[in-house]
C-alpha positions as CSV (number, residue, x, y, z in Angstrom):
1,M,4.0,-9.8,14.2
2,D,0.5,-11.3,13.4
3,Y,0.3,-9.8,9.9
4,K,-3.1,-11.2,9.1
5,Q,-4.6,-9.4,12.2
6,L,-2.6,-6.2,11.6
7,I,-3.8,-6.0,7.9
8,E,-7.4,-6.3,9.2
9,D,-6.9,-3.8,12.0
10,R,-5.1,-1.2,10.1
11,Q,-7.0,2.1,9.3
12,S,-6.1,5.6,8.3
13,V,-6.3,8.3,10.9
14,R,-6.5,12.0,10.0
15,E,-6.8,13.8,13.3
16,Y,-4.1,13.6,15.9
17,K,-3.5,14.5,19.5
18,K,-0.6,16.8,20.4
19,K,1.4,13.9,21.7
20,E,4.8,13.0,20.2
21,I,6.0,9.5,19.5
22,P,8.6,8.5,22.1
23,A,12.2,8.6,20.9
24,E,12.8,4.9,21.6
25,D,9.8,4.1,19.4
26,L,11.1,6.2,16.6
27,N,14.4,4.4,16.8
28,E,12.5,1.1,16.7
29,I,10.8,2.3,13.5
30,R,14.2,3.2,12.0
31,N,15.7,-0.2,12.8
32,F,12.6,-2.0,11.4
33,F,13.0,-0.1,8.1
34,E,16.6,-1.1,7.7
35,K,15.7,-4.8,8.1
36,A,12.4,-4.7,6.1
37,S,12.2,-6.8,3.0
38,R,12.3,-5.2,-0.5
39,L,10.9,-6.1,-3.8
40,D,14.3,-5.1,-5.3
41,D,17.4,-5.0,-3.1
42,G,19.2,-3.1,-5.9
43,I,17.1,0.1,-5.3
44,A,18.7,2.4,-2.7
45,T,16.3,3.7,0.0
46,E,16.5,5.6,3.2
47,I,14.1,6.8,5.9
48,G,13.6,10.2,7.4
49,I,11.5,10.9,10.6
50,Y,10.6,14.5,11.3
51,T,9.4,15.8,14.7
52,D,9.7,19.5,13.9
53,P,6.4,21.2,15.0
54,N,6.6,23.5,12.0
55,M,6.6,20.5,9.6
56,K,2.8,20.5,9.3
57,N,2.8,24.1,8.1
58,R,5.6,23.4,5.6
59,L,3.9,20.3,4.2
60,E,0.4,21.8,4.1
61,G,-0.6,22.5,0.5
62,V,2.4,20.5,-0.8
63,V,1.6,16.9,0.0
64,G,-1.6,15.0,0.8
65,Y,-5.0,14.8,-1.0
66,R,-5.9,18.4,-1.8
67,G,-2.9,19.5,0.1
68,M,-4.0,18.3,3.6
69,A,-1.1,17.2,5.8
70,F,-3.4,16.5,8.8
71,G,-1.2,18.1,11.5
72,A,0.4,15.0,12.8
73,P,3.2,15.3,15.5
74,D,5.6,13.2,13.4
75,Y,6.1,12.5,9.7
76,I,7.8,9.4,8.3
77,V,9.3,9.6,4.9
78,V,10.7,6.9,2.6
79,Y,13.3,8.2,0.1
80,S,14.3,6.2,-3.0
81,E,16.6,6.5,-5.9
82,K,14.7,6.6,-9.2
83,K,15.1,3.5,-11.3
84,A,12.9,0.7,-12.7
85,H,10.3,-0.5,-10.2
86,Y,11.2,2.0,-7.5
87,L,7.5,3.0,-6.9
88,Y,6.5,-0.6,-6.4
89,N,9.4,-1.1,-4.1
90,A,8.5,2.0,-2.1
91,G,4.9,0.9,-1.8
92,Y,6.0,-2.5,-0.6
93,L,8.2,-0.8,2.1
94,G,5.5,1.7,3.0
95,E,2.9,-0.9,3.7
96,Q,5.4,-2.7,6.0
97,L,5.9,0.6,7.9
98,C,2.1,1.0,8.2
99,L,1.7,-2.5,9.7
100,K,4.6,-1.9,12.0
101,L,3.0,1.3,13.2
102,T,-0.3,-0.5,13.7
103,D,1.5,-3.2,15.8
104,M,3.0,-0.4,17.9
105,E,-0.4,1.2,18.3
106,I,0.7,4.3,16.4
107,D,-1.9,5.9,14.2
108,H,-1.0,7.0,10.7
109,C,-2.1,8.0,7.2
110,W,-0.5,8.0,3.7
111,L,0.0,11.4,2.2
112,T,0.2,11.7,-1.6
113,V,3.2,13.3,-3.1
114,Q,2.1,15.2,-6.2
115,D,5.4,17.2,-6.6
116,P,8.5,15.4,-5.2
117,A,10.7,18.4,-5.8
118,A,8.4,20.7,-3.8
119,A,8.0,18.0,-1.1
120,K,11.8,17.8,-0.9
121,R,12.1,21.5,-0.4
122,A,9.4,21.5,2.3
123,L,11.2,18.7,4.2
124,L,14.5,20.7,4.1
125,T,16.5,17.6,3.2
126,E,19.8,17.3,1.3
127,T,19.5,13.7,0.2
128,D,19.9,13.0,-3.5
129,K,16.9,10.6,-3.3
130,E,13.3,11.4,-4.0
131,P,10.6,11.5,-1.3
132,V,8.1,8.8,-2.4
133,V,6.2,7.7,0.7
134,I,5.1,10.2,3.4
135,L,3.2,9.0,6.4
136,A,1.6,11.3,9.0
137,A,2.0,9.5,12.3
138,G,1.0,10.0,15.9
139,Y,-1.8,9.1,18.3
140,G,-5.3,9.7,16.8
141,K,-8.3,11.4,18.3
142,P,-11.3,9.1,18.9
143,V,-13.1,8.3,15.6
144,S,-16.9,8.2,15.6
145,M,-18.7,5.5,13.6
146,K,-19.5,7.7,10.6
147,P,-20.4,6.4,7.2
148,R,-17.3,6.2,5.0
149,L,-17.1,7.8,1.6
150,D,-15.9,5.7,-1.3
151,I,-15.2,7.7,-4.5
152,N,-15.5,5.8,-7.8
153,T,-15.6,8.8,-10.0
154,P,-16.3,12.5,-9.1
155,S,-19.9,11.8,-10.2
156,S,-20.3,8.4,-8.6
157,L,-20.1,8.3,-4.8
158,K,-20.9,5.4,-2.5
159,F,-21.4,5.4,1.3
160,K,-20.5,2.4,3.4
161,Q,-20.9,1.9,7.1
162,R,-17.5,0.9,8.6
163,E,-17.7,-2.4,10.3
164,A,-14.9,-3.9,12.4
165,H,-12.4,-1.5,10.7
166,I,-12.7,-3.6,7.5
167,A,-14.3,-2.0,4.4
168,P,-12.7,-3.3,1.3
169,K,-13.9,-1.3,-1.6
170,I,-13.8,-4.3,-4.0
171,A,-14.1,-7.7,-2.5
172,Q,-11.5,-10.4,-3.4
173,D,-14.2,-12.2,-5.4
174,D,-14.2,-9.3,-7.9
175,L,-10.4,-8.7,-7.7
176,V,-9.4,-12.2,-8.7
177,Y,-10.0,-14.0,-12.0
178,A,-9.3,-17.7,-12.8
179,Q,-7.2,-18.8,-15.8
180,T,-8.2,-15.8,-18.0
181,W,-9.4,-12.2,-17.6
182,G,-13.0,-11.9,-16.4
183,A,-13.5,-15.6,-15.5
184,P,-14.7,-15.9,-11.9
185,A,-12.6,-17.9,-9.4
186,D,-14.0,-20.8,-7.5
187,W,-13.7,-20.0,-3.8
188,D,-15.0,-23.4,-2.5
189,E,-12.4,-25.0,-0.2
190,S,-12.2,-28.0,-2.4
191,A,-11.1,-25.8,-5.3
192,M,-9.2,-23.0,-3.7
193,D,-6.2,-23.4,-1.4
194,P,-7.2,-21.8,1.9
195,L,-3.8,-20.2,2.2
196,L,-4.2,-18.6,-1.3
197,D,-7.7,-17.5,-0.3
198,A,-6.2,-15.7,2.8
199,A,-3.5,-14.1,0.7
200,F,-6.0,-12.7,-1.8
201,Y,-8.1,-11.4,1.1
202,A,-5.1,-9.6,2.6
203,A,-4.3,-8.1,-0.9
204,S,-7.8,-6.8,-1.1
205,L,-7.4,-4.9,2.1
206,A,-4.3,-3.0,1.0
207,P,-4.6,0.8,1.1
208,S,-5.0,2.6,-2.3
209,F,-5.5,6.2,-3.4
210,L,-9.2,7.2,-3.2
211,N,-10.0,3.6,-2.5
212,R,-9.7,2.8,-6.2
213,Q,-7.9,-0.5,-6.1
214,P,-6.6,-0.2,-9.6
215,Y,-5.3,-3.8,-9.8
216,R,-6.6,-7.2,-10.6
217,Y,-5.2,-10.7,-10.1
218,I,-5.4,-13.7,-12.4
219,L,-4.8,-17.1,-11.0
220,R,-3.6,-19.4,-13.8
221,N,-2.6,-22.9,-12.8
222,N,0.2,-22.5,-10.2
223,T,0.9,-18.8,-10.9
224,V,-0.7,-15.5,-9.8
225,V,-0.4,-12.6,-12.3
226,L,-0.9,-9.0,-11.2
227,C,-2.4,-6.4,-13.6
228,V,-2.9,-2.7,-13.1
229,K,-4.8,0.1,-14.7
230,Q,-3.5,3.7,-14.8
231,E,-6.6,5.8,-14.1
232,E,-7.0,9.4,-15.2
233,N,-7.6,10.9,-11.8
234,T,-4.7,9.0,-10.1
235,T,-1.0,9.8,-10.5
236,V,1.5,7.3,-11.7
237,T,3.2,7.6,-8.3
238,D,0.0,6.7,-6.3
239,T,-0.7,3.8,-8.6
240,G,2.8,2.5,-8.2
241,L,2.5,2.7,-4.4
242,D,-0.9,1.0,-4.4
243,V,0.6,-1.9,-6.4
244,G,3.5,-2.3,-4.0
245,A,1.2,-2.3,-1.0
246,T,-1.1,-5.0,-2.4
247,M,1.9,-7.1,-3.4
248,F,3.3,-7.0,0.1
249,N,0.0,-8.0,1.7
250,F,-0.3,-11.0,-0.6
251,D,3.3,-12.0,-0.2
252,I,3.5,-11.7,3.6
253,I,0.5,-13.9,4.1
254,Y,1.3,-16.5,1.5
255,A,5.1,-16.8,2.2
256,Q,4.7,-16.9,6.0
257,R,3.1,-20.3,5.8
258,N,4.7,-21.5,2.6
259,T,8.5,-21.6,3.0
260,G,8.9,-22.8,-0.6
261,S,7.5,-19.5,-2.0
262,H,9.7,-17.7,-4.5
263,G,8.0,-14.3,-4.2
264,W,7.1,-11.8,-6.8
265,I,8.9,-11.6,-10.2
266,L,8.5,-8.1,-11.8
267,G,7.9,-8.7,-15.5
268,I,5.6,-10.5,-17.8
269,P,5.3,-14.3,-18.1
270,K,5.9,-15.9,-21.5
271,W,2.3,-17.1,-21.8
272,A,0.8,-13.7,-21.0
273,D,-1.1,-13.6,-24.3
274,E,-3.3,-16.5,-23.1
275,L,-4.7,-14.3,-20.3
276,H,-6.5,-11.9,-22.6
277,V,-5.8,-8.9,-20.4
278,P,-7.5,-5.8,-21.8
279,E,-5.5,-3.0,-23.4
280,D,-6.1,-0.5,-20.5
281,Y,-4.4,-2.9,-18.0
282,S,-0.7,-3.7,-17.8
283,I,0.9,-6.8,-16.3
284,I,3.2,-5.8,-13.5
285,G,4.5,-9.1,-12.2
286,Y,3.7,-12.7,-11.4
287,Y,4.0,-15.0,-8.4
288,P,5.0,-18.5,-9.6
289,N,5.2,-22.0,-8.1
290,L,2.2,-21.7,-5.7
């Protein structure tokens, strides 16, 4: 798959035709999930795909922003055991599924899970794992070129005209610092590795709840450090999934063309105090040996 193009092309769709995804395509999605890369192979996960026409009614009011399930013909669910880093791992997996669906020309949308127990009851599942990622999936109705709404806070709204399917809420220039918190990065080709530039761009396009992008990157010498802020109007689950999604986008672009990449390490580097990260942000992990 051309992940760079898929990351640019991907968009959320909230209105669907009454057309089911073919069984052979659903099997391809299941097989892809089993082989997909994980942040932590020690976290048990499984996939559920639901084609029950009554599923929309069961999920309505239970999942999704303001309880909207969007009436898709199919719902794809990632279940995970609850242990350290399981939300990041699920977001990492969920983003891979989104890009696979995009490659298959299947439209989709992330649905938030406010109450996992209620979602599990609605899904009528007997698994001992928790539903973490739910994707509405199908074939979308035509989308008009309407202004998009970006929500900063309930009292601070911004409208942006969507262009070429790409409308990052915060550009990579503002997501990435150099050496220490708040210091701007130098994006000139003579200073910034073009591959690293491309990876940060992909990371900036990752989906996030209410388009908030609660994370920041710090590039220090040969290491990238990822920091995240838990915002008041965003659940811990949504923040964790957002982090996993942006980590995957960065990783897949950088590692595809750098076979020596060691991937993400979940934890805090020994020299973290030198970064001067503010108290309302936490360091999630770092990507060494760039």
